C-alpha positions in Angstrom: 39.4 32.1 -11.4 39.6 33.1 -15.0 38.8 29.4 -16.0 34.9 29.7 -16.6 32.8 32.8 -16.9 30.4 33.5 -13.9 27.7 32.6 -16.2 29.0 29.5 -17.0 30.1 28.2 -13.7 26.6 29.4 -12.2 24.8 27.2 -14.4 27.1 24.4 -14.4 26.9 24.1 -10.4 23.0 24.6 -10.6 22.8 21.4 -12.7 25.2 19.6 -10.5 22.7 20.5 -7.5 19.7 19.6 -9.6 20.9 16.0 -10.4 22.0 15.2 -6.6 18.5 16.5 -5.3 16.8 13.3 -5.8 15.3 10.7 -3.5 14.7 7.2 -5.4 14.5 5.5 -2.0 12.0 8.0 -0.7 13.8 8.1 2.7 15.8 11.3 3.0 15.2 14.9 3.5 15.0 15.6 -0.5 11.6 13.9 -0.9 10.2 16.5 1.5 11.3 19.5 -0.9 8.4 19.2 -3.1 6.2 19.9 0.0 8.2 22.2 2.1 10.6 23.6 -0.4 14.4 23.3 -1.0 16.9 22.9 1.9 20.1 25.1 1.8 19.8 26.3 -1.7 23.0 27.5 -3.3 25.1 26.0 -0.6 26.7 23.5 -3.1 27.8 26.3 -5.5 29.1 28.6 -2.6 31.2 25.8 -1.2 32.5 24.7 -4.4 33.9 28.2 -5.1 35.3 29.0 -1.8 37.3 25.6 -1.9 38.5 26.2 -5.5 39.5 30.1 -4.5 41.0 29.6 -1.1 41.5 25.9 0.1 45.0 24.9 0.9 44.6 22.3 3.5 41.5 20.3 4.0 40.4 17.8 6.4 37.3 15.5 5.7 35.5 13.7 8.6 33.5 10.7 7.8 32.2 7.4 8.9 28.7 6.3 10.1 28.8 2.9 12.2 25.6 0.6 12.1 25.8 -1.4 15.4 22.6 -3.3 14.5 23.9 -4.4 10.8 25.2 -7.9 9.8 27.9 -7.7 10.5 28.2 -4.6 12.4 30.2 -1.8 10.3 30.5 1.3 8.7 27.9 2.3 6.2 28.5 2.7 2.5 27.6 6.3 2.4 30.2 8.5 3.3 33.8 6.9 2.7 33.4 6.6 -0.9 32.4 10.3 -1.2 35.1 11.2 1.3 37.9 9.4 -0.6 36.8 10.6 -3.9 36.6 14.4 -2.7 40.1 13.9 -1.1 41.5 12.4 -4.1 40.3 15.2 -6.4 41.6 18.1 -4.3 45.1 16.3 -4.0 44.9 15.9 -7.8 45.1 19.8 -8.0 47.8 20.1 -5.2 45.5 20.7 -2.1 46.5 18.9 1.0 43.8 16.6 2.0 43.4 14.2 4.9 40.2 11.9 5.6 39.6 11.4 9.5 37.3 8.6 11.0 37.1 7.0 14.1 38.1 3.4 15.4 34.7 1.8 14.6 34.7 3.1 10.8 38.5 2.7 10.3 38.7 -0.6 8.5 36.0 0.6 6.2 37.6 3.8 5.4 41.0 2.4 4.9 39.7 -0.4 2.3 38.0 2.5 0.1 41.4 4.2 0.4 43.2 1.1 -0.8 40.6 0.6 -3.4 40.7 4.0 -5.0 43.7 4.1 -4.3 44.5 6.9 -1.7 47.6 7.1 0.5 47.0 5.3 3.8 48.9 8.0 5.6 46.2 10.5 4.6 43.8 8.4 6.6 43.8 9.5 10.3 41.8 7.8 13.1 40.6 9.6 16.0 40.4 7.9 19.5 37.2 8.6 21.1 37.3 11.3 23.9 41.1 12.1 23.3 41.2 15.8 23.8 45.3 15.1 23.5 44.7 13.9 20.2 42.6 17.3 19.3 45.2 19.3 20.6 48.0 17.7 18.4 45.8 17.6 15.2 45.5 21.5 15.5 48.7 22.4 16.8 51.4 20.2 15.0 49.2 18.2 12.7 47.5 18.8 9.5 44.7 21.0 11.5 47.7 23.7 12.1 47.5 24.1 8.3 43.7 24.0 8.0 41.5 26.1 5.5 38.6 23.8 5.5 37.0 21.4 7.6 34.5 19.0 5.7 32.0 16.4 7.2 30.4 13.7 5.0 27.8 11.5 6.4 28.9 11.9 9.9 26.5 11.6 12.8 26.6 14.7 15.2 24.8 15.4 18.4 21.1 16.3 18.9 19.8 19.5 20.1 19.7 21.1 23.5 17.7 24.0 24.5 20.7 26.2 24.3 21.6 25.3 20.8 17.9 25.6 20.0 17.7 29.0 21.0 21.1 30.0 19.4 20.1 29.1 15.9 19.1 31.8 13.6 15.2 32.0 12.6 12.6 34.7 12.0 10.4 33.4 14.7 11.0 33.0 18.6 12.3 29.6 19.3 10.0 26.7 19.6 11.4 25.7 23.3 8.2 24.8 24.7 7.5 22.3 21.7 11.0 21.1 21.9 10.8 20.2 25.6 7.5 18.6 25.3 8.7 16.2 22.5 12.3 15.5 23.4 13.1 14.1 26.6 16.0 15.3 28.6 18.1 12.0 27.9 17.6 12.7 24.2 19.6 15.8 24.4 22.8 16.0 22.9 23.0 12.7 21.9 24.0 11.0 18.3 21.0 9.1 16.9 20.3 7.1 13.7 17.3 7.6 11.6 15.4 5.1 13.7 15.9 7.5 16.6 18.2 5.2 18.7 21.2 6.6 20.3 24.4 5.4 19.1 26.7 7.0 21.2 28.7 3.9 22.5 29.5 3.2 19.0 30.5 6.9 17.8 33.5 8.7 18.6 32.9 12.5 19.5 34.4 13.8 16.1 32.0 16.8 16.2 34.4 18.4 18.8 36.8 19.2 15.8 33.9 21.6 14.4 33.2 22.9 18.0 37.1 23.8 18.5 38.0 24.7 15.0 37.6 28.3 15.2 39.6 28.6 18.7 42.6 27.2 16.6 42.0 28.3 13.1 39.5 31.6 13.1 39.3 31.9 9.4 38.9 28.2 8.3 35.5 27.3 6.8 33.3 24.4 7.4 31.0 22.3 5.1 28.6 19.6 6.0 27.2 17.1 3.5 24.1 14.9 4.8 20.7 13.5 3.8 18.9 12.5 6.5 19.2 15.3 9.3 21.1 13.7 12.1 24.6 14.7 10.4 27.2 17.3 11.2 26.2 20.6 9.1 22.2 20.1 9.8 22.6 22.9 12.5 22.4 25.2 9.8 18.7 24.6 9.6 16.1 25.3 12.1 15.2 22.2 14.3 11.3 22.6 13.8 12.1 22.9 9.8 13.9 19.5 9.9 11.3 17.9 12.1 8.3 18.5 9.9 10.2 16.9 7.1 10.7 13.7 9.0 8.4 10.8 9.7 7.7 9.1 13.0 7.4 10.0 16.5 11.1 9.9 17.1 11.8 12.6 14.4 12.4 15.5 17.0 15.2 13.7 18.6 17.2 13.2 15.1 18.2 16.5 14.0 22.0 17.3 14.6 22.9 20.8 16.4 26.6 21.2 14.5 26.2 23.9 12.3 28.6 24.6 9.2 29.0 27.7 6.9 27.4 25.6 3.9 25.5 22.6 4.5 24.8 20.4 0.9 21.8 18.3 1.0 21.7 15.3 -1.4 19.8 12.2 -2.0 22.9 10.2 -0.7 25.8 12.0 0.9 28.2 10.4 -1.5 26.4 12.4 -4.2 27.0 15.4 -2.5 30.5 14.9 -2.1 30.9 14.0 -5.8 29.4 16.9 -6.9 31.4 19.1 -4.6 34.4 17.6 -6.1 33.5 18.0 -9.8 32.3 21.4 -9.0 36.0 22.5 -7.5 37.8 20.7 -10.5 35.4 22.5 -13.0 36.0 25.7 -11.6 39.9 25.3 -11.6 39.7 23.8 -15.2 41.0 20.5 -14.0 38.4 18.0 -14.7 41.0 15.6 -16.2 41.6 14.5 -12.7 38.2 12.7 -12.6 38.6 10.9 -16.2 39.4 7.4 -14.7 37.2 7.3 -12.0 34.1 5.9 -14.0 31.2 3.8 -13.4 33.6 0.7 -13.2 36.3 2.4 -11.0 33.5 3.3 -8.6 31.8 -0.2 -8.8 35.1 -1.9 -8.0 36.0 0.3 -5.1 32.7 0.0 -3.4 32.8 -3.7 -3.7 36.3 -4.0 -2.4 35.4 -1.6 0.7 32.2 -3.7 1.4 34.2 -7.1 1.3 37.5 -6.0 3.1 36.0 -3.3 5.5 33.7 -4.6 5.7 31.1 -2.2 4.9 27.1 -2.5 5.0 24.3 -0.5 3.4 22.8 1.7 5.9 19.3 1.1 4.9 19.2 -2.6 4.8 21.9 -3.3 7.2 23.5 -5.9 5.0 27.0 -6.5 3.7 26.2 -5.6 0.1 27.5 -3.2 -2.4 24.6 -1.1 -2.4 24.1 2.5 -0.8 21.0 3.8 1.0 19.0 0.7 -0.6 19.7 1.6 -4.0 21.2 -1.0 -6.5 24.4 0.1 -7.8 23.2 1.1 -11.3 20.3 3.6 -9.6 23.0 4.5 -7.0 25.7 5.6 -9.9 23.3 7.5 -12.4 23.9 11.1 -10.5 28.0 10.4 -11.0 27.5 9.4 -14.8 25.1 12.4 -15.2 27.8 14.7 -13.8 30.7 13.2 -15.9 28.5 13.6 -19.2 28.2 17.4 -18.4 31.8 17.7 -18.0 32.5 15.8 -21.3 34.1 12.8 -19.4 33.3 9.4 -21.6 33.2 6.4 -20.0 36.1 3.7 -20.2 35.9 0.7 -23.0 35.7 -1.3 -20.0 32.9 0.4 -18.2 30.9 0.4 -21.4 31.5 -3.4 -21.9 30.5 -4.1 -18.4 27.3 -2.3 -18.9 26.5 -4.1 -22.2 27.5 -7.4 -20.4 24.9 -6.6 -17.8 22.1 -5.6 -20.2 22.7 -8.6 -22.3 22.3 -10.9 -19.4 19.1 -9.3 -18.3 17.9 -9.6 -21.9 19.1 -13.3 -22.1 16.9 -13.9 -18.8 14.0 -11.8 -19.3 13.7 -11.7 -23.1 13.4 -8.4 -25.0 13.1 -5.1 -22.9 11.2 -2.1 -23.8 13.0 1.2 -24.1 10.2 3.0 -22.4 9.9 3.5 -18.9 6.9 2.9 -16.5 5.4 5.4 -14.5 7.5 4.0 -11.4 10.6 5.2 -13.5 9.6 8.9 -13.8 12.0 10.1 -11.1 14.7 8.4 -12.6 14.1 9.7 -16.1 14.7 13.0 -14.5 18.4 12.4 -14.4 19.1 12.7 -17.9 20.5 16.3 -18.4 17.8 18.5 -20.1 18.6 20.3 -23.7 19.6 23.4 -22.0 22.2 21.3 -19.7 23.6 19.7 -22.8 24.0 22.8 -24.4 25.8 24.6 -21.6 27.9 21.4 -21.2 28.9 21.7 -24.8 29.7 25.4 -24.2 31.6 24.7 -21.1 33.9 22.2 -23.1 34.3 24.3 -26.3 36.0 26.8 -24.1 38.7 24.0 -22.8 38.8 21.3 -25.3 37.3 19.7 -28.8 35.7 16.8 -27.0 31.8 16.9 -27.7 29.2 16.3 -25.1 28.2 12.6 -25.3 24.6 12.4 -24.0 24.6 8.6 -24.5 21.9 6.5 -22.7 21.3 5.4 -19.4 20.7 1.7 -17.8 18.5 1.8 -14.7 17.5 -0.9 -12.3 15.6 0.4 -9.7 13.6 -1.3 -7.0 11.2 -2.8 -9.5 14.4 -4.2 -11.7 13.1 -2.3 -15.1 15.6 -1.3 -17.8 15.4 2.3 -19.0 17.0 3.3 -22.4 16.6 6.0 -25.2 15.9 8.8 -22.9 16.0 11.7 -25.9 13.2 10.0 -27.4 11.3 9.3 -24.2 11.6 12.9 -23.1 10.2 14.1 -26.4 6.9 11.8 -26.0 6.5 12.9 -22.3 6.6 16.5 -23.3 3.7 15.9 -25.8 1.8 14.2 -23.4 2.2 16.8 -20.9 1.2 19.5 -23.6 -1.8 17.6 -24.3 -3.1 17.1 -21.0 -2.3 20.6 -20.0 -4.6 21.9 -23.0 -7.3 19.8 -22.2 -7.3 20.7 -18.7 -7.4 24.4 -19.8 -10.4 23.7 -21.9 -12.2 21.9 -19.1 -12.5 19.0 -21.2 -12.4 15.2 -20.4 -10.8 12.6 -22.6 -13.5 11.2 -25.0 -13.6 7.6 -25.4 -13.4 5.9 -28.8 -16.7 4.2 -28.5 -18.4 7.9 -27.8 -16.5 9.2 -30.9 -17.9 6.4 -33.4 -21.3 7.0 -32.0 -21.2 10.8 -33.0 -19.7 9.9 -36.2 -22.7 7.3 -37.0 -25.1 10.3 -35.9 -23.5 12.9 -38.3 
């Protein structure tokens, strides 16, 4: 592409992948990676490179309806990432449409208005309409399609045929599948509770099944976090099942595979990282300049109010994503922006300081040192090597230095975290000290014991 060296692009995309692979709510696939290993490593980078090099027309499918919510509505994970990716691609001259169904249309359109993104670029698919699909692929945007993307869109579960067709080194576990998944659970769309939600979900997965009949050279990308989304068919059924909890786990994995399947803590994070990766590879990161924390907060709140939209984890109409408070949810996006040298606007900084000030007034002085519950969130801060790569990346394009800044965090325990650079130094020293003691086979000596020895000597 001529904008970045191969080494720089590989390192930057690896940093993006690291940033989105976290699961602070401990409810998705990312939380299983410490035990079972990473899922789909390198898929984010490969998908970003392919989009940057060859995308001309892209359709982005999104929308996950939550019928049990109050009120029933589309969830907040999916539409924000889909509209952000579409706007990023449109910003560099790539045709992009967002596709959803009747149940999720109001939420997706509300997000498009809030971003803003042209309403005419939001397409609504009527459930079961083969005529709509044929028209999409023959005279609509699908006739020019180079890439079809799914972001947090539920897809049908496995059948014996789809299980046997998956690539794996060992024979397909068909007997185990038949024993654990009854016939009425085959080829059904399930939520993470194992409930079939087909009556509230259009068969948009058929766009992926019919794509290569119309556009044989087109590429597909899936982005998800919980195993039931389009794209997860790229992972063997048994590998996904062992990472999920509950007796209903075998029913959940989706059978629809994509060329690349991006796994993230929330699907919005995966979409944001993909958008940032494409723009970085094309040397057009200024497209993202105005989409800071404050912009994202306003867009999310407007979608929730006007869509309406609900949190997929809590099933409540609130401006949170998968149960994460906004200041926790937005951290990966802010980390990506810092690596690209994009600073917060004055309005966003003022909003953050106002939030911190109100918390300090209500709770008194707040310690800058995180507790043990905050360690996972502390990992969000870019490492020294990441910041060095960011400075090298920026120096090749512009004279803007890399700002590391500080991060405000409010997690489930409502703690405030700041001063990350100093904290990291203390943690590293503590880890080194603990490692030395463990290597020497020594236990920490109590102060009273030390005093006793000094008296004896």
